[in-house]
NUMIVEX-731568 format. One record per residue (C-alpha): x, y, z; residue in three letters. Coordinates in steps of 0.02 Angstrom, whole numbers. Layout:
SITE   east  north     up code
SITE      X      Y      Z  ALA
...
***
This chain:
SITE   east  north     up code
SITE    555   -489   -461  UNK
SITE    500   -654   -392  UNK
SITE    378   -750   -285  UNK
SITE    431   -828   -121  UNK
SITE    353   -958     -7  UNK
SITE    415  -1066    134  UNK
SITE    414  -1115    317  UNK
SITE    519  -1142    471  UNK
SITE    462  -1288    576  UNK
SITE    507  -1427    697  UNK
SITE    379  -1551    629  UNK
SITE    393  -1519    443  UNK
SITE    349  -1675    344  UNK
SITE    181  -1610    281  UNK
SITE    250  -1437    244  UNK
SITE    400  -1510    153  UNK
SITE    286  -1616     45  UNK
SITE    173  -1470     -2  UNK
SITE    310  -1341    -36  UNK
SITE    342  -1383   -221  UNK
SITE    158  -1375   -268  UNK
SITE    135  -1215   -166  UNK
SITE    277  -1139   -266  UNK
SITE    190  -1180   -429  UNK
SITE     51  -1061   -378  UNK
SITE    178   -919   -398  UNK
SITE    233   -958   -576  UNK
SITE    163   -792   -638  UNK
SITE    277   -696   -518  UNK
SITE    431   -783   -587  UNK
SITE    416   -874   -753  UNK
SITE    603   -886   -790  UNK
SITE    665  -1003   -652  UNK
SITE    613  -1084   -489  UNK
SITE    683  -1189   -349  UNK
SITE    665  -1254   -172  UNK
SITE    794  -1291    -39  UNK
SITE    790  -1366    135  UNK
SITE    901  -1298    274  UNK
SITE    930  -1390    438  UNK
SITE    987  -1346    612  UNK
SITE    985  -1448    772  UNK
SITE    805  -1397    809  UNK
SITE    731  -1321    654  UNK
SITE    703  -1352    470  UNK
SITE    676  -1210    349  UNK
SITE    601  -1242    178  UNK
SITE    625  -1099     55  UNK
SITE    552  -1085   -119  UNK
SITE    563   -950   -253  UNK
SITE    509   -917   -431  UNK
SITE    614   -793   -530  UNK
SITE    576   -656   -654  UNK
SITE    753   -622   -716  UNK
SITE    789   -435   -730  UNK
SITE    974   -411   -691  UNK
SITE   1100   -549   -733  UNK
SITE    990   -668   -831  UNK
SITE   1110   -813   -806  UNK
SITE   1089   -964   -695  UNK
SITE   1196   -875   -565  UNK
SITE   1037   -789   -507  UNK
SITE    950   -953   -462  UNK
SITE    859   -957   -295  UNK
SITE    861  -1009   -158  UNK
SITE   1037   -938   -154  UNK
SITE   1165   -995    -26  UNK
SITE   1333   -934     38  UNK
SITE   1479  -1046    -13  UNK
SITE   1479  -1151    145  UNK
SITE   1289  -1174    138  UNK
SITE   1259  -1107    313  UNK
SITE   1150   -961    256  UNK
SITE   1023   -946    116  UNK
SITE    895   -825     47  UNK
SITE    742   -806    -61  UNK
SITE    713   -628   -118  UNK
SITE    569   -541   -207  UNK
SITE    607   -366   -267  UNK
SITE    745   -251   -329  UNK
SITE    886   -159   -242  UNK
SITE    932      0   -335  UNK
SITE   1092     45   -242  UNK
SITE   1168   -126   -273  UNK
SITE   1332    -57   -343  UNK
SITE   1371     43   -186  UNK
SITE   1323    -98    -69  UNK
SITE   1425   -226   -167  UNK
SITE   1579   -115   -161  UNK
SITE   1564    -99     28  UNK
SITE   1549   -286     48  UNK
SITE   1696   -320    -68  UNK
SITE   1800   -204     41  UNK
SITE   1753   -315    188  UNK
SITE   1815   -470     98  UNK
SITE   1656   -537     17  UNK
SITE   1668   -616   -156  UNK
SITE   1526   -621   -281  UNK
SITE   1478   -750   -411  UNK
SITE   1339   -651   -494  UNK
SITE   1282   -473   -531  UNK
SITE   1116   -498   -441  UNK
SITE   1050   -394   -299  UNK
SITE    998   -556   -213  UNK
SITE   1179   -603   -183  UNK
SITE   1217   -429   -115  UNK
SITE   1075   -443     10  UNK
SITE   1127   -621     56  UNK
SITE   1304   -566    100  UNK
SITE   1245   -407    183  UNK
SITE   1128   -499    300  UNK
SITE   1262   -629    334  UNK
SITE   1383   -499    401  UNK
SITE   1267   -366    474  UNK
SITE   1102   -452    509  UNK
SITE    942   -347    506  UNK
SITE   1043   -186    520  UNK
SITE   1089   -209    337  UNK
SITE    907   -178    288  UNK
SITE    927      8    328  UNK
SITE   1060     19    193  UNK
SITE    944    -39     55  UNK
SITE    858     79    -66  UNK
SITE    730    -31   -150  UNK
SITE    577   -140   -138  UNK
SITE    579   -315    -66  UNK
SITE    505   -455     34  UNK
SITE    633   -584     88  UNK
SITE    667   -738    192  UNK
SITE    846   -763    254  UNK
SITE    900   -923    342  UNK
SITE   1048   -913    460  UNK
SITE   1103  -1086    516  UNK
SITE   1269  -1039    592  UNK
SITE   1207  -1059    770  UNK
SITE   1043  -1143    815  UNK
SITE    949  -1085    661  UNK
SITE    847   -927    632  UNK
SITE    735   -867    492  UNK
SITE    726   -679    458  UNK
SITE    574   -613    365  UNK
SITE    578   -431    307  UNK
SITE    477   -311    201  UNK
SITE    526   -148    115  UNK
SITE    496     22    189  UNK
SITE    332     60     99  UNK
SITE    260   -112     66  UNK
SITE    289   -120   -122  UNK
SITE    311   -308   -104  UNK
SITE    189   -413     -1  UNK
SITE    228   -541    133  UNK
SITE     97   -648    222  UNK
SITE    140   -743    382  UNK
SITE     47   -865    493  UNK
SITE    100   -957    649  UNK
SITE     31  -1130    682  UNK
SITE    -15  -1193    857  UNK
SITE    146  -1296    852  UNK
SITE    249  -1137    835  UNK
SITE    289  -1174    653  UNK
SITE    290  -1024    534  UNK
SITE    224  -1019    356  UNK
SITE    250   -870    240  UNK
SITE    224   -820     60  UNK
SITE    210   -680    -67  UNK
SITE     25   -716    -91  UNK
SITE   -115   -795      7  UNK
SITE   -147   -940   -111  UNK
SITE     19  -1032    -84  UNK
SITE      7   -998    104  UNK
SITE   -165  -1079    108  UNK
SITE    -96  -1226      7  UNK
SITE     46  -1252    131  UNK
SITE    -79  -1246    275  UNK
SITE   -188  -1376    190  UNK
SITE   -345  -1285    244  UNK
SITE   -438  -1120    227  UNK
SITE   -454  -1023    391  UNK
SITE   -612   -929    439  UNK
SITE   -643   -756    371  UNK
SITE   -587   -616    486  UNK
SITE   -745   -512    503  UNK
SITE   -653   -356    562  UNK
SITE   -541   -364    409  UNK
SITE   -694   -385    297  UNK
SITE   -779   -235    377  UNK
SITE   -620   -135    352  UNK
SITE   -621   -181    167  UNK
SITE   -801   -123    146  UNK
SITE   -773     36    246  UNK
SITE   -609     89    165  UNK
SITE   -596    -13      5  UNK
SITE   -441   -110     57  UNK
SITE   -385   -230    197  UNK
SITE   -300   -183    360  UNK
SITE   -113   -157    352  UNK
SITE    -65   -297    471  UNK
SITE   -206   -425    454  UNK
SITE   -265   -523    304  UNK
SITE   -445   -564    265  UNK
SITE   -414   -738    339  UNK
SITE   -409   -755    527  UNK
SITE   -235   -794    591  UNK
SITE   -142   -747    431  UNK
SITE    -52   -583    456  UNK
SITE     43   -465    344  UNK
SITE    214   -406    393  UNK
SITE    200   -217    408  UNK
SITE    299   -113    284  UNK
SITE    472    -72    348  UNK
SITE    471   -210    479  UNK
SITE    562   -374    507  UNK
SITE    534   -527    615  UNK
SITE    649   -668    663  UNK
SITE    587   -844    701  UNK
SITE    671  -1004    755  UNK
SITE    790  -1023    901  UNK
SITE    791   -836    938  UNK
SITE    636   -732    914  UNK
SITE    654   -546    882  UNK
SITE    572   -406    784  UNK
SITE    612   -230    730  UNK
SITE    583    -93    604  UNK
SITE    685     13    485  UNK
SITE    750    180    544  UNK
SITE    673    345    491  UNK
SITE    731    442    339  UNK
SITE    784    592    441  UNK
SITE    826    765    380  UNK
SITE    997    833    333  UNK
SITE   1076   1005    355  UNK
SITE   1054   1037    169  UNK
SITE    867   1001    179  UNK
SITE    847   1107    335  UNK
SITE    923   1256    246  UNK
SITE    792   1255    105  UNK
SITE    675   1403    117  UNK
SITE    601   1430    -58  UNK
SITE    499   1327   -179  UNK
SITE    633   1348   -312  UNK
SITE    767   1276   -198  UNK
SITE    653   1131   -152  UNK
SITE    610   1104   -335  UNK
SITE    793   1082   -383  UNK
SITE    821    957   -244  UNK
SITE    664    856   -284  UNK
SITE    703    851   -471  UNK
SITE    883    802   -440  UNK
SITE    831    660   -324  UNK
SITE    699    602   -447  UNK
SITE    825    603   -590  UNK
SITE    943    492   -491  UNK
SITE    799    377   -443  UNK
SITE    735    356   -621  UNK
SITE    910    322   -687  UNK
SITE    940    189   -552  UNK
SITE    773    108   -589  UNK
SITE    812     96   -774  UNK
SITE    957    -23   -738  UNK
SITE    903   -191   -808  UNK
SITE    956   -325   -932  UNK
SITE    781   -325  -1005  UNK
SITE    679   -186  -1091  UNK
SITE    614    -45   -981  UNK
SITE    460     61  -1019  UNK
SITE    349    189   -931  UNK
SITE    165    179   -885  UNK
SITE    108    350   -946  UNK
SITE    -56    412   -874  UNK
SITE   -130    583   -900  UNK
SITE    -51    654   -741  UNK
SITE    109    747   -703  UNK
SITE    189    607   -601  UNK
SITE    215    482   -742  UNK
SITE    249    628   -860  UNK
SITE    396    677   -748  UNK
SITE    461    498   -745  UNK
SITE    443    482   -934  UNK
SITE    535    646   -966  UNK
SITE    685    592   -863  UNK
SITE    684    415   -932  UNK
SITE    677    475  -1113  UNK
SITE    827    588  -1086  UNK
SITE    926    451   -997  UNK
SITE    924    333  -1147  UNK
SITE   1071    335  -1267  UNK
SITE   1052    438  -1425  UNK
SITE    934    367  -1554  UNK
SITE    846    253  -1429  UNK
SITE    662    290  -1404  UNK
SITE    574    256  -1241  UNK
SITE    422    141  -1243  UNK
SITE    272    218  -1156  UNK
SITE    102    139  -1124  UNK
SITE    -69    211  -1086  UNK
SITE   -233    123  -1054  UNK
SITE   -401    207  -1077  UNK
SITE   -580    202  -1137  UNK
SITE   -605    278  -1310  UNK
SITE   -744    406  -1313  UNK
SITE   -763    408  -1123  UNK
SITE   -742    560  -1011  UNK
SITE   -632    450   -902  UNK
SITE   -506    411  -1038  UNK
SITE   -325    469  -1023  UNK
SITE   -276    416  -1198  UNK
SITE   -276    589  -1277  UNK
SITE   -181    676  -1138  UNK
SITE    -49    540  -1131  UNK
SITE    -30    544  -1320  UNK
SITE     12    730  -1311  UNK
SITE    146    698  -1179  UNK
SITE    218    554  -1281  UNK
SITE    225    663  -1438  UNK
SITE    312    801  -1340  UNK
SITE    445    678  -1280  UNK
SITE    458    582  -1443  UNK
SITE    426    412  -1363  UNK
SITE    370    255  -1450  UNK
SITE    194    261  -1380  UNK
SITE     74    116  -1361  UNK
SITE   -108    165  -1326  UNK
SITE   -210     20  -1257  UNK
SITE   -398     46  -1282  UNK
SITE   -516    -50  -1169  UNK
SITE   -691   -104  -1212  UNK
SITE   -834   -201  -1135  UNK
SITE   -756   -368  -1183  UNK
SITE   -614   -338  -1061  UNK
SITE   -738   -339   -916  UNK
SITE   -759   -526   -938  UNK
SITE   -592   -539   -847  UNK
SITE   -665   -471   -685  UNK
SITE   -677   -641   -598  UNK
SITE   -491   -668   -634  UNK
SITE   -447   -491   -579  UNK
SITE   -536   -513   -412  UNK
SITE   -449   -680   -383  UNK
SITE   -277   -616   -435  UNK
SITE   -289   -473   -309  UNK
SITE   -269   -604   -172  UNK
SITE   -378   -505    -53  UNK
SITE   -531   -400    -96  UNK
SITE   -465   -228   -147  UNK
SITE   -598   -109   -210  UNK
SITE   -486    -13   -329  UNK
SITE   -569    -18   -501  UNK
SITE   -403     30   -581  UNK
SITE   -349   -150   -557  UNK
SITE   -429   -204   -720  UNK
SITE   -346    -73   -833  UNK
SITE   -180   -100   -741  UNK
SITE   -186   -284   -782  UNK
SITE   -223   -261   -967  UNK
SITE    -92   -126   -983  UNK
SITE     34   -248   -910  UNK
SITE    -20   -388  -1026  UNK
SITE     -3   -275  -1178  UNK
SITE    165   -205  -1122  UNK
SITE    239   -378  -1092  UNK
SITE    283   -402  -1277  UNK
SITE    402   -252  -1278  UNK
SITE    445   -211  -1096  UNK
SITE    475   -321   -944  UNK
SITE    500   -176   -823  UNK
SITE    378    -29   -810  UNK
SITE    414    132   -715  UNK
SITE    260    210   -635  UNK
SITE    211    372   -547  UNK
SITE    145    285   -391  UNK
SITE    193    364   -225  UNK
SITE    208    543   -286  UNK
SITE     42    598   -211  UNK
SITE     87    531    -40  UNK
SITE    269    585    -39  UNK
SITE    245    761   -110  UNK
SITE     71    804    -41  UNK
SITE    -21    780   -205  UNK
SITE   -196    735   -147  UNK
SITE   -316    885   -142  UNK
SITE   -376    820     26  UNK
SITE   -213    877    106  UNK
SITE   -239   1057     55  UNK
SITE   -420   1048    113  UNK
SITE   -355    999    285  UNK
SITE   -249   1158    284  UNK
SITE   -403   1263    246  UNK
SITE   -506   1167    375  UNK
SITE   -373   1201    507  UNK
SITE   -381   1385    461  UNK
SITE   -570   1386    479  UNK
SITE   -556   1300    648  UNK
SITE   -440   1441    703  UNK
SITE   -574   1568    655  UNK
SITE   -504   1633    490  UNK
SITE   -653   1719    407  UNK
SITE   -581   1716    231  UNK
SITE   -559   1529    241  UNK
SITE   -737   1511    305  UNK
SITE   -801   1580    140  UNK
SITE   -736   1427     47  UNK
SITE   -853   1312    143  UNK
SITE  -1003   1401     66  UNK
SITE   -946   1406   -115  UNK
SITE  -1043   1293   -238  UNK
SITE   -892   1178   -265  UNK
SITE   -915    994   -221  UNK
SITE   -743    974   -141  UNK
SITE   -767   1129    -33  UNK
SITE   -921   1051     48  UNK
SITE   -799    947    150  UNK
SITE   -743   1105    238  UNK
SITE   -904   1103    337  UNK
SITE   -817    968    439  UNK
SITE   -682   1090    494  UNK
SITE   -736   1080    675  UNK
SITE   -701    894    682  UNK
SITE   -537    816    731  UNK
SITE   -423    765    588  UNK
SITE   -461    581    622  UNK
SITE   -647    615    610  UNK
SITE   -623    714    450  UNK
SITE   -525    571    373  UNK
SITE   -664    452    422  UNK
SITE   -791    558    329  UNK
SITE   -684    608    181  UNK
SITE   -606    438    142  UNK
SITE   -723    310    216  UNK
SITE   -867    233    119  UNK
SITE  -1048    259    172  UNK
SITE  -1080     96    265  UNK
SITE  -1218    147    386  UNK
SITE  -1331     27    291  UNK
SITE  -1235   -122    359  UNK
SITE  -1249    -80    543  UNK
SITE  -1070   -121    592  UNK
SITE  -1015     60    609  UNK
SITE   -853    137    549  UNK
SITE   -687     54    577  UNK
SITE   -579    188    660  UNK
SITE   -426    275    592  UNK
SITE   -286    225    709  UNK
SITE   -118    309    715  UNK
SITE     29    192    717  UNK
SITE    193    146    637  UNK
SITE    233    239    479  UNK
SITE    381    277    370  UNK
SITE    338    461    395  UNK
SITE    322    468    585  UNK
SITE    384    566    673  UNK
SITE    397    714    557  UNK
SITE    548    827    566  UNK
SITE    449    984    521  UNK
SITE    276   1020    588  UNK
SITE    182    946    734  UNK
SITE    126    765    714  UNK
SITE    -48    830    756  UNK
SITE    -48    947    606  UNK
SITE   -191    887    497  UNK
SITE   -115    868    324  UNK
SITE     35    773    391  UNK
SITE    -75    662    497  UNK
SITE   -180    622    343  UNK
SITE    -26    585    239  UNK
SITE     48    476    375  UNK
SITE   -110    374    378  UNK
SITE   -110    361    188  UNK
SITE     69    297    190  UNK
SITE     31    172    328  UNK
SITE   -132    102    258  UNK
SITE   -196    166     90  UNK
SITE    -34    163     -8  UNK
SITE     27    -14     33  UNK
SITE   -143    -98     44  UNK
SITE   -231    -17   -104  UNK
SITE   -114     76   -223  UNK
SITE     41    -33   -211  UNK
SITE    -57   -194   -186  UNK
SITE   -154   -162   -346  UNK
SITE      4   -123   -444  UNK
SITE    100   -272   -377  UNK
SITE    -37   -402   -403  UNK
SITE    -91   -343   -575  UNK
SITE     84   -320   -648  UNK
SITE    142   -484   -574  UNK
SITE    -11   -573   -643  UNK
SITE     61   -526   -814  UNK
SITE    243   -563   -762  UNK
SITE    291   -379   -767  UNK
SITE    400   -289   -640  UNK
SITE    337   -116   -588  UNK
SITE    457     10   -512  UNK
SITE    407    170   -422  UNK
SITE    542    307   -433  UNK
SITE    449    422   -313  UNK
SITE    476    295   -173  UNK
SITE    665    308   -180  UNK
SITE    744    346    -12  UNK
SITE    813    510    -80  UNK
SITE    646    573   -143  UNK
SITE    552    518     13  UNK
SITE    680    598    128  UNK
SITE    641    764     44  UNK
SITE    453    740     50  UNK
SITE    461    697    234  UNK
SITE    572    839    289  UNK
SITE    557    989    173  UNK
SITE    453   1132    241  UNK
SITE    267   1119    205  UNK
SITE    268   1287    116  UNK
SITE    384   1215    -17  UNK
SITE    274   1063    -48  UNK
SITE     94   1124    -46  UNK
SITE      3   1290    -54  UNK
SITE   -183   1313    -83  UNK
SITE   -251   1258   -203  UNK
SITE   -101   1155   -260  UNK
SITE     -4   1006   -196  UNK
SITE    163    946   -263  UNK
SITE    218   1125   -298  UNK
SITE    403   1079   -297  UNK
SITE    374    950   -433  UNK
SITE    259   1066   -531  UNK
SITE    390   1203   -529  UNK
SITE    520   1085   -600  UNK
SITE    401   1021   -733  UNK
SITE    358   1196   -794  UNK
SITE    520   1202   -893  UNK
SITE    487   1030   -969  UNK
SITE    304   1039  -1020  UNK
SITE    254   1220   -992  UNK
SITE    143   1298   -860  UNK
SITE    -28   1233   -918  UNK
SITE     24   1050   -904  UNK
SITE    130   1068   -747  UNK
SITE     -1   1167   -652  UNK
SITE   -158   1079   -708  UNK
SITE   -268   1019   -566  UNK
SITE   -249    840   -513  UNK
SITE   -367    717   -597  UNK
SITE   -379    545   -517  UNK
SITE   -361    389   -624  UNK
SITE   -546    348   -643  UNK
SITE   -654    214   -721  UNK
SITE   -840    218   -766  UNK
SITE   -901    107   -623  UNK
SITE  -1087    146   -638  UNK
SITE  -1082    119   -826  UNK
SITE   -997    -49   -803  UNK
SITE  -1119   -107   -669  UNK
SITE  -1267    -48   -773  UNK
SITE  -1212   -136   -932  UNK
SITE  -1081   -271   -958  UNK
SITE  -1073   -320   -773  UNK
SITE  -1260   -322   -743  UNK
SITE  -1263   -509   -704  UNK
SITE  -1133   -499   -567  UNK
SITE  -1217   -340   -504  UNK
SITE  -1383   -429   -486  UNK
SITE  -1301   -583   -408  UNK
SITE  -1217   -472   -280  UNK
SITE  -1358   -355   -233  UNK
SITE  -1525   -432   -283  UNK
SITE  -1515   -621   -301  UNK
SITE  -1443   -656   -130  UNK
SITE  -1279   -741   -171  UNK
SITE  -1174   -621    -67  UNK
SITE  -1307   -607     68  UNK
SITE  -1308   -796     90  UNK
SITE  -1128   -790    148  UNK
SITE  -1189   -710    309  UNK
SITE  -1076   -558    310  UNK
SITE  -1199   -423    256  UNK
SITE  -1387   -404    269  UNK
SITE  -1491   -431    112  UNK
SITE  -1585   -266    136  UNK
SITE  -1423   -168    149  UNK
SITE  -1354   -250     -7  UNK
SITE  -1514   -215   -101  UNK
SITE  -1501    -32    -47  UNK
SITE  -1330    -20   -127  UNK
SITE  -1395   -104   -284  UNK
SITE  -1539     17   -296  UNK
SITE  -1418    162   -280  UNK
SITE  -1323     92   -429  UNK
SITE  -1485     78   -528  UNK
SITE  -1519    261   -486  UNK
SITE  -1342    302   -548  UNK
SITE  -1296    376   -379  UNK
SITE  -1108    405   -399  UNK
SITE  -1085    420   -211  UNK
SITE  -1112    233   -197  UNK
SITE  -1003    184   -346  UNK
SITE   -845    133   -252  UNK
SITE   -940     45   -113  UNK
SITE  -1038    -54   -243  UNK
SITE   -878    -97   -336  UNK
SITE   -795   -158   -176  UNK
SITE   -941   -272   -136  UNK
SITE   -938   -344   -312  UNK
SITE   -752   -381   -291  UNK
SITE   -788   -463   -122  UNK
SITE   -916   -579   -203  UNK
SITE   -803   -625   -349  UNK
SITE   -656   -652   -231  UNK
SITE   -761   -766   -120  UNK
SITE   -808   -874   -269  UNK
SITE   -623   -905   -304  UNK
SITE   -559   -928   -127  UNK
SITE   -708  -1001    -36  UNK
SITE   -813  -1085   -171  UNK
SITE   -662  -1158   -265  UNK
SITE   -719  -1075   -427  UNK
SITE   -547  -1018   -481  UNK
SITE   -562   -922   -646  UNK
SITE   -455   -949   -799  UNK
SITE   -325   -818   -841  UNK
SITE   -381   -708   -987  UNK
SITE   -200   -701  -1048  UNK
SITE    -87   -847  -1096  UNK
SITE     43   -897   -966  UNK
SITE    217   -828   -993  UNK
SITE    298   -998   -974  UNK
SITE    259  -1180   -948  UNK
SITE    378  -1224   -807  UNK
SITE    384  -1401   -744  UNK
SITE    449  -1450   -573  UNK
SITE    622  -1520   -565  UNK
***
């Protein structure tokens, strides 16, 4: 895992001068090594910089930027490739020689011989910049299929390109702070996260997940191919058959993601996803070796997952590390908001950061359960879409659910709406107070489109496709990446392996979800590991006590944001609307909790990025690198 930053330019003196100091802003993403390199062609200069968190092959052979022997091609790479062994063997058969055991060198040689087509061969997470100077000079920028690793890009009026893993080094290379993109800010308030292709700063874009762009002498762009079905998948008819395939693919994924030359642990929440990962990981270790597991929670709170995770850890016999959080941890919120890079209204960012800080003393790599809900239809919302579709078709039995005194079933009164309109109501935040109206759900590129089974108009698959395209990379994976990297931890998501995703995308719906359950293939497999009560318990989201926080330890920032005018003075939102949200918090109206939290994060983020009030890290740095 690493941080990357760089440029390709014709007039590059200022960019070249700023590159080393821009790289220093990524020390947390790679505390073990760093370097910069300049590459020249007849018309272009590329400056590449990388910091390194050494995971596989800890030697100096993994230093970046990494070049081929004749120096004509070079790469900086942030991420991990899990099928490295297979890819290396193929390249060796084609005459390539290797000086290291790193995945970076495999990708370097693969792109050298196959160009962007090699990206489809990778099972892993990455953001990369590859310089090819063999002709007139081209820079390839690429991002993994699901957006586990970030990549920001901006094009200057001169045609020069600047890129980076985070916004802060990109802004440093630019030497200025662009204007705020108001549409992006409205999207953040409406949905809780930024758009998938545009940053909060005007003119700075994000490379979409699963896409690549080429700059320099030859401009081009493209996207990864779909994970299409196979005859074996098409033959599956029963949940039990699907369960065996899903569990087998997950076992292979976990085992591949445990390959490291540093300690590997598991983030164990109270849910079945991380419990599945932990069960496989614990069994994969050699005899006598105990798996390290970590859980963060709030002692005595209804939101805490400490007790449930402790029971799972005891069942598996792991070396478990509970990490209790208290009010004192909330003092880190200014740093959390800044470290997110963009305003992301996911309150789980704070516990994720402190879990990572605590785990750093005994594990450098953490496996997580992220991606399972999207890949295997885990969110209850998907099943509600099935019932809503049934109601819209006139099914009287389904219509009864809309009138039951269950909070989630109240959403079924929207059955007559289109799926896009339902998603707007069910996922969007109540922003009528602000007068800018809802930002629409737009269909577009996705790792799950088109679907092999089921019409693309079918509601649950439409909803999942939108989650994969927007929610997962810009909220879930962004939060995990920024918070683990802020503590110099690498997070790996076994459920996002190509093999697991291929199954989730192409197995029949009846083997993946059935009212009232999602993830039924995974639950069936887990029944033999943990028993039926654990495997078939209803999904409980990872939650935090937002209203309690904003009514107690964060009261000062709450009042600054909603009542004292500091956020209103920025000109983005009306003072009356902000006060209305604040009054809802005072009234302990839970329906406004996430909107209020998002606005607090926006204000704290603005102080760091616009007011130059960059907060101190609440944890000591992992290294004290000096430029060389």
